[in-house]
C-alpha positions in Angstrom: 0.0 0.0 0.0 1.2 3.5 -0.8 1.1 6.6 1.5 -1.5 8.1 -0.9 -3.7 5.0 -0.7 -3.5 5.1 3.1 -4.5 8.7 3.1 -7.5 7.9 0.9 -8.5 5.0 3.2 -8.4 7.4 6.2 -10.6 9.9 4.4 -13.1 7.3 3.3 -13.6 6.1 6.9 -13.2 9.2 9.0 -13.2 12.3 6.7 -10.5 14.9 6.5 -7.9 15.4 9.2 -8.7 18.6 11.1 -6.0 18.6 13.7 -2.8 16.8 14.6 -1.3 16.9 18.1 1.1 14.7 19.9 0.7 11.1 18.5 -2.9 11.7 17.4 -4.7 12.8 14.3 -8.2 14.2 14.8 -10.8 13.8 12.0 -13.8 15.5 10.6 -16.1 12.7 11.9 -14.8 13.2 15.4 -12.6 10.1 15.5 -9.2 10.3 17.1 -6.5 8.1 15.4 -3.3 6.9 17.1 -0.5 7.6 14.6 2.3 5.1 14.5 3.3 5.9 11.0 4.3 9.5 11.9 5.1 10.7 8.4 7.5 7.7 8.0 9.3 8.8 11.1 9.6 12.5 10.3 7.2 13.2 13.1 8.7 10.8 15.6 8.7 13.6 18.2 5.0 13.9 17.8 2.8 16.4 15.8 2.7 20.0 16.8 5.1 19.5 19.7 8.3 21.4 20.6 9.2 24.8 19.3 10.4 24.1 15.8 7.4 25.7 14.0 7.3 28.5 16.5 10.8 29.2 15.4 9.8 29.1 11.8 6.9 31.4 12.4 9.3 34.0 14.0 11.6 34.0 10.9 8.7 34.1 8.5 7.3 37.2 10.3 10.7 38.8 9.5 10.5 37.9 5.8 13.4 35.5 6.0 12.1 33.1 3.4 14.9 33.3 0.8 18.1 31.3 0.4 20.4 34.3 1.2 22.8 34.2 4.2 21.6 35.6 7.5 23.4 36.3 10.8 22.5 32.8 12.0 22.9 30.8 8.8 25.3 28.4 10.5 22.9 27.4 13.2 21.8 24.2 11.4 25.4 23.1 11.1 25.9 23.8 14.8 22.8 21.7 15.7 24.0 18.7 13.7 27.5 19.0 15.1 25.9 18.8 18.6 23.7 15.9 17.5 26.7 13.9 16.3 29.1 15.1 19.1 31.7 16.3 16.6 32.3 19.2 14.2 30.8 18.6 10.7 30.5 20.3 7.4 26.8 20.3 6.2 25.4 19.9 2.7 21.6 20.0 1.9 19.8 17.9 -0.6 16.2 17.7 -1.8 16.2 14.0 -2.5 17.4 11.0 -0.6 19.2 9.3 -3.5 21.5 12.3 -4.2 22.3 12.6 -0.5 23.2 8.9 -0.1 25.2 8.9 -3.4 27.3 11.9 -2.1 27.7 10.2 1.3 29.1 7.0 -0.2 31.3 9.0 -2.6 32.9 10.8 0.3 33.4 7.7 2.5 32.2 4.3 1.2 33.1 2.4 4.4 32.2 4.9 7.0 28.9 6.3 5.7 25.4 5.7 7.0 21.9 6.9 7.6 21.0 8.4 11.0 18.0 7.0 12.8 16.5 8.8 15.9 16.5 7.1 19.3 18.9 4.4 18.1 21.2 4.4 21.1 23.0 1.3 20.0 25.0 3.1 17.3 27.8 5.6 18.0 27.2 8.0 15.1 30.3 10.0 16.0 32.3 7.2 14.3 30.9 7.9 10.9 32.8 10.1 8.4 29.7 10.8 6.3 26.1 10.6 7.5 22.7 11.3 5.9 20.2 12.8 8.3 16.5 13.4 8.0 15.7 16.1 10.6 12.9 15.0 13.0 10.5 17.6 11.5 7.2 16.6 9.9 7.2 19.2 7.2 10.4 18.1 5.5 9.7 15.2 3.1 12.3 16.6 0.7 14.9 17.8 3.2 18.0 15.7 3.6 21.2 16.7 5.3 24.7 15.2 4.6 27.0 15.7 7.6 30.7 15.3 6.6 33.3 14.9 9.3 35.1 18.3 9.3 38.6 16.8 9.3 37.7 14.8 6.2 36.2 17.9 4.6 39.3 20.0 5.3 41.4 17.4 3.5 39.4 17.3 0.4 37.7 20.8 0.2 40.1 22.0 -2.5 39.0 19.1 -4.8 35.3 19.7 -4.4 33.1 21.4 -7.0 31.2 24.6 -6.0 28.1 22.5 -5.6 27.6 18.7 -5.3 25.1 17.0 -7.7 21.7 17.5 -6.3 22.8 19.9 -3.6 20.3 22.7 -2.8 20.0 25.7 -0.5 16.8 25.7 1.6 15.0 28.9 2.8 16.5 30.0 6.1 13.1 29.8 7.9 13.0 26.1 7.1 16.6 25.6 8.2 15.8 27.3 11.5 12.9 25.0 12.1 15.0 22.0 11.4 17.7 23.3 13.8 15.2 23.7 16.6 13.8 20.3 15.9 17.2 18.7 16.4 17.6 20.5 19.8 14.1 19.4 20.7 15.1 15.8 19.8 18.2 16.0 21.9 16.1 17.0 24.9 13.8 14.1 24.3 16.6 11.6 23.8 17.9 12.5 27.2 14.6 11.5 29.0 13.1 8.7 26.9 13.8 5.3 28.2 13.1 1.6 27.5 10.5 1.5 30.3 8.4 4.0 28.3 8.3 1.6 25.4 7.9 -2.0 26.7 4.6 -1.2 28.5 2.9 -1.6 25.0 4.5 -5.0 24.3 1.4 -6.9 25.5 -0.6 -5.3 22.7 2.0 -5.0 20.0 4.1 -8.2 20.3 1.6 -10.4 18.3 2.1 -8.1 15.3 5.5 -6.5 15.5 9.1 -7.1 16.5 10.1 -4.1 18.6 13.6 -2.7 18.7 13.5 0.4 20.8 10.8 2.6 19.4 11.0 0.8 16.0 8.3 -1.8 15.0 8.9 -4.3 12.2 5.8 -6.2 11.1 5.5 -10.0 11.8 2.6 -10.1 9.3 3.3 -11.7 5.9 3.7 -9.5 2.9 0.6 -11.1 1.3 -1.6 -10.1 4.3 0.1 -6.8 5.2 -2.3 -4.5 3.3 -5.2 -6.2 5.1 -3.5 -5.6 8.3 -3.0 -1.9 7.6 -6.8 -1.6 7.1 -7.5 -3.7 10.1 -5.4 -1.3 12.3 -7.1 1.6 10.6 -10.5 0.2 11.5 -9.2 0.0 15.1 -8.3 3.7 14.9 -4.5 3.0 14.6 -2.4 4.2 11.7 0.7 2.1 10.8 3.3 2.4 8.1 1.5 1.4 4.8 4.8 0.1 3.3 5.6 -3.5 4.2 9.4 -2.7 4.0 9.0 0.3 6.3 8.8 0.5 10.1 6.2 1.9 12.4 6.9 3.7 15.7 5.8 3.2 19.3 3.8 6.4 20.2 5.5 7.9 23.2 3.5 7.8 26.5 0.0 7.4 24.9 -2.6 5.7 27.0 -2.5 1.9 26.6 -6.2 1.9 26.1 -5.7 3.0 22.5 -4.5 -0.5 21.7 -7.2 -2.5 23.5 -9.1 -3.1 20.3 -6.3 -5.0 18.6 -6.0 -7.2 21.7 -9.7 -7.9 22.2 -10.4 -8.5 18.6 -7.1 -9.8 17.1 -6.2 -9.8 13.4 -6.5 -13.2 11.7 -3.1 -14.2 10.4 
């Protein structure tokens, strides 16, 4: 199932989405949906939480919507450096393929893709890392963080712009920067105990690794399972190859329907 098809199925059942907050989507027909898809992980911090969009609004009110340099143009690079615990040089891309290609070209054996709340990996060991900021309004926003020492060694050999490299409006960069700081604050307080309390409900259907959920359902039955969850007011990743996310600190009662009336494997 595609994301577009999932959106249409939500609309057919519950009408338009009228509000999004935390880990819930509120619909025209008055039904609240528990979101475990979270824009394919972009909204892993929750919808309309933190101060990222407040930050964007502040810069929009000042007219800073262009790609020109401002006094704080380096703040996104500083935020990513803090995230990775080392100094980096940052490049921006509007598509994942270009960012990953550039990352591998820079460092084929020490490149990777950053995943939030994955505490098992020390990302400071990577020389080249692709990052999707934890910001819901950034489907075409990819960052390539290059180790500053490596960059200094090869800077003279680089073209003025890398293939696929773009410059985003500063207001959007500011929101992404704030989202990273919001993430760091959340990373410091979220613990395993906040996640395993849902295992009783989710274990029959998913393998959980931290906040990440991989389906146990077969590929052949997965679309039916997506619709089954939707009928129980739960949204999961429509893509079989993708992952869903444990919604942080929502009431366990939101999952009672998938336990009392289980899906037929």
